[in-house]
N, C-alpha and C positions, 0 to 999 in steps of 0.2 A: 503494498499499500505505498502510496507516494500521496504524502499530505504535506502541502506547502501554506506557506501566511502570505498573506499579502496586503497592503493599505487598499484602504477604500479610495484614496486619491491616485491609485495607479491603474490605466487602462487595463480591462477586461484581455485575456487574449484566449483564442482558442484551445490552447494546452493547459490550463486552468483546470479543466473539468468543473465539476459540477463547485458553485462560489456561493460560500455561506456566510452570512454575516453574524458573527458571533459579538456583537456586542448589543447593550440594553439600549443606547440611545443611536438615533438615525445619523449619520456622520455629516457636518454641517458643510454645505454648499454643494451636497451631490446628490442629483436627480437621480431619483428612484430606476427612471428608465434606463439611465445610464448604468446604473450599478451591474446590472445582468445577474444578476442572484437567483441562485436556485430555491432558497430558505433563508429568512431571516428567524435566526434562534435565538430571541431575547433570554430565555430561560436559560441559556448555557456562558451568558456574561456573567462579572462578579456583581455583587450587590454595589449597592451606590455607597454602603457603608466602607468595604471593603476597596472600591476603588478608590475613591478619596484619602483613605488611611495608606496607600501603599501610594500614590500619587507618581507613579513611575520613578523611582528612587531604587536607583541598582543596589543601594545597599538592604532594600528592605524585600528584595526580590525572591529569595529564597523563602523564608516567611510568608510573603504574600500567594507563592505556589502552594505552600502547605494549604493556607487557609483557603483557597480557591479551590484548589480537590476536594476538601471537606463540604464546600459548599454544592458541590457537583453532586457529592451524594445522598445532597436532601431529594425530598419529593419534589418541589419545584422545578427542578429540571430532570425529572426522569421522564417526561413526554416528549421535552428538547433532543434529551440523550436518545431516547429510542428512533426516532426521526433521522437523527444524523447516524445510527448504527447503522440503518435500512442505505442512507446515501453512501455510506462506506463501501458496503458491503455490492452494491450494486456499480461501484465504478473502481477502476483503477487509480485513479488521482484524484483530489479533491483538493480545493483551494479554501481556507478559513480567510475570513476578510475583517479586519479592525480600522478601526481608525487613528489608533494612538501613532505619536511620532516615533518611538522607540520601537523601533522593529526587532530588537531582542528580549525587551523587560517588557511584554503585554500578555493579555489573557490567551490572544489566540497561539501566541510561543507557547504557553503552558499547557493550553487542549490540545496542543498537537505532539507537545512531548507524552501529554497521558494517553493519546490516542495511540501512538508509537510503543507505547508502554504494554499494551498488550490489555491494560484492567479495564477497559470499555465492555 
């Protein structure tokens, strides 16, 4: 399984496979018709409190990942995790789309690592 991550502000490419937005808030300045998304799975985004606490501070990255993965285990994320599972099973490649400026320390990167670990 090839799971890529890409900022919402980057152009979609045919090589992306299904594009799934994993942010709770729609990316500012991106038109919905231009995003070319298969799905918007808000339930896979970190809670507002966790997102604000993290603030994309690289020093908080490991703690953020741990807290975020615990949030994914809660029932609120269950339906979106099931939908993501079905998309992953049907395609050889998917792209998780996010809005954060930091391309290494964001929820899409943490989610990709979680999916690649086989814990889904």
